[in-house]
N, C-alpha and C positions, 0 to 999 in steps of 0.2 A: 136732490142731494138722492148719496149711494143709499141710506138706511131708511129717507123716506120712499124710494124707486124699491126697495128691494119688499118695502111694505108693503107696496100698493101692488109689485108682484105676486107677492105670495097670497092677499085679498084674494085677489082675482083669481087664480089657478087654483086655491082651496074653494073658493064659490063655482068654479067649474067641474071640478073631479065630487062634489058632494055627493052625485047622484051615480049611485050601479058599480065604485072604487072598494073594493074587497081585494082580499091580500089573496094569492092564489099558492101557500101553503109549503112553499119551494123555496131553497133560503138563496139570497141575491150576493153571488162568488164575489162581489163588493162588499162584500158585508162579514169577511168569518167568522167574527168576531161580535154578533147581533146577539146571544145572551148572552153578554157583560155589558152591551151596549144598551139596551132595554135595560139594565137595572139601572144604568146609571142617569138615561132619559128619566127612567121614573125618580130620581132620589130628586134629579136636578125641576122637574117639576113641582115637585111636594117643596122644597126649597124655594120657585115662584111665588108657588101660591100661597103660600105661607109669611111670605117675605118680601120678592121683591117686584110683584106683583099690586102688594097695598104702598109701598113706599111708591112706587111709578104712579098710579093712580092719585096719593097725594102730591106728588113733586105737579103733577100735569093743572092739579086742584086750585094749587097755591101759586103758581108759579104763570105770571101771565106770559101770553103767547108770545109780544113782543121781546121779550127776554128768552122763553125759550128756546127762540131762533137764532136771538144773540149767542146762547152759550152753541147751539148744534154749530153755529158757523165756526168760533170758536175752534171745536174740537177737529170741522172739517177742516180749518187752516192746517192744523200740528198733522194732519192725516194723510195733508198734500205734503210733507215733508221725507215722509214715508214712500208716500207716491214718485215722487223727485229720483228718490233714491232706485227704487226697482227701475223704472225709465228708464235709466241709467245703465244699470245692468243687462236689459234688453236691447241695449244699442237701441232705444227708442228716443234720439237723438228730438225730434221737432214735438214729442208728449213731454219728456223732459224739460224744455225750452219752456214748453206752456205751464208747465205745472211750477217751475221757478216765478215766472211771472205770478203765478196766482197767489204762491206766498210772499211777492214782495208787494205788492199790489195791494193787500187782505191785510199783510200784517202795519205796511203802513197808514192807506188810506182808508183801511177798512178799520181800525183801530184796534190793532193786536187782533185780527179777524173777527171783528164783533157783526163787521157788514162784509156781504162777499157781494166788494162791488166789481170781482172778476167775473163773476160770472155776469153782471150787467155791462161789461164791457166785452162777453160775448168768449172768456175764454173758457174753451173748454174745462172741465174735473175730467179727472180721469181716475178708474180704481185698478191700481196697484199695490201687490204686497207679497212679500217675501216666496211663500208658498206660488203665488202664480210663476214668478221668477224660477222656480226651480221646475215646474211645466213647462217652462217654454227653452230650461237646456237640456228638456229630457227624463226628466225625474220622474217613473211613474207616482201615481198618487197615492199607492202603497190603500193598505185597507179604510174603509172608513173606522171611525172613533170618535166617540161622544165622550167630552172630557166634560170633568165635574165642575159646573157651574157653566163654564164656554160654552157649551153643547156643542153642536156639529163639527168637525172635522175630518179628518185623516193624519197619519202618519206621513206625510211632506205637508201639510198645513201646519200640522201640531210642529215642525221645526220649521217651518215659516215662520211660525208666532213669536218662537220664544226667540229669531232673529230679530226680526225688526224689532222687538223687546226690548233687544238689548244694546241695538245698534240704530236704528232710525228709528224710533218713536219716541220725538222730545217729552213728552211727561213721564220716559222709565226714565231721563238722563238730569228728571229734577233729585239731589241728593238727600233735600229732607225728607226721612222716608214717609213721617206724618202727611206732610203736604201733598209728597207723591201719591199717598192710597185717597188723601180728600180728593183730589183733582182725576183720581182713577172711577171713584166711588161716583160722582157726579155723573163722570161721563157714562157710566154704566148705567144708573136711571134713567138718564138722561135717553139712551138708547132704545130702553125694555120702556120705556113711556114708549116712544115713537109706534113701536110693536105691537102697541095692547087690542089698536082694532084685527088687526093681523090675526094675534091669539087668539083674541074670542071665534074668530068664523073657526078658526080650527077645531075649537074646541069645541063650539056646536055642529063640528062637518060629522057627515055616519060615514068614516073611515079612519086607517089605521093611523095618527097621528103620527105615531113615529116612523111607520112604513113612506109618510109624504113626505115628511121632514126630513129623512136619507132622503131619498129621489133628490129631491127639488136643492137641496142642498153639494149631492156629485152633479147633479145637471148644471147646475149655473157655476159651478168653482171648474168644470172644461169648458163653457163658453167664457169663461172671463180670461182662463190661461189662452185661448185660442180667440180671443176678441169676438167672437160673436159665432166662429168659423169654423167648431168644430171639426176635424176629419170624419168622416162617416164609416161609423163602424160594419166592419164585415158581417 
């Protein structure tokens, strides 16, 4: 799963960098809004510690693992709709066909996505969104941006998130606002629960959490835009 892989990579990188990683004191040109971003990041950390982390721990404690997996699979299946649309926009025909098959198989045989039958059939899951699509179209990343509650982003990815939420995310197409917010809340808490271990490593690591998160996010996004083969920097 995309989120689980993200957590594993984050834990591994944080563990590797705990020794001897210090800031140089130089402003990163990708982050001209650093003072504001750090303030928003501090706000997000406060909200996370006071509210989201306790709720995520409670969710993980009371929700049986099979049910957690089922909920994760349902949202992953819905994400495949967004990925299918962005595959088409990037002219990735084979990936689009695979994602369409994943949605069809998991929605039917996987009982609305509760079971990831498609992965058992070796139908590869992809990771695409409109932020990546803009990147493939040549739109620059723009300044790094920390969004309230939502966390690391960029000007380009912020636009991408808005477009995906408006046009390709099935959850945001729900007309009943209360139901839509409930579903989004479950999705958010489930994903936050998946990242509890990664957050613990970052909290304990002797490094600048803000700087590490920024660098990891920007490097990861560049890798995703270019499917793991970003152009060499000059």
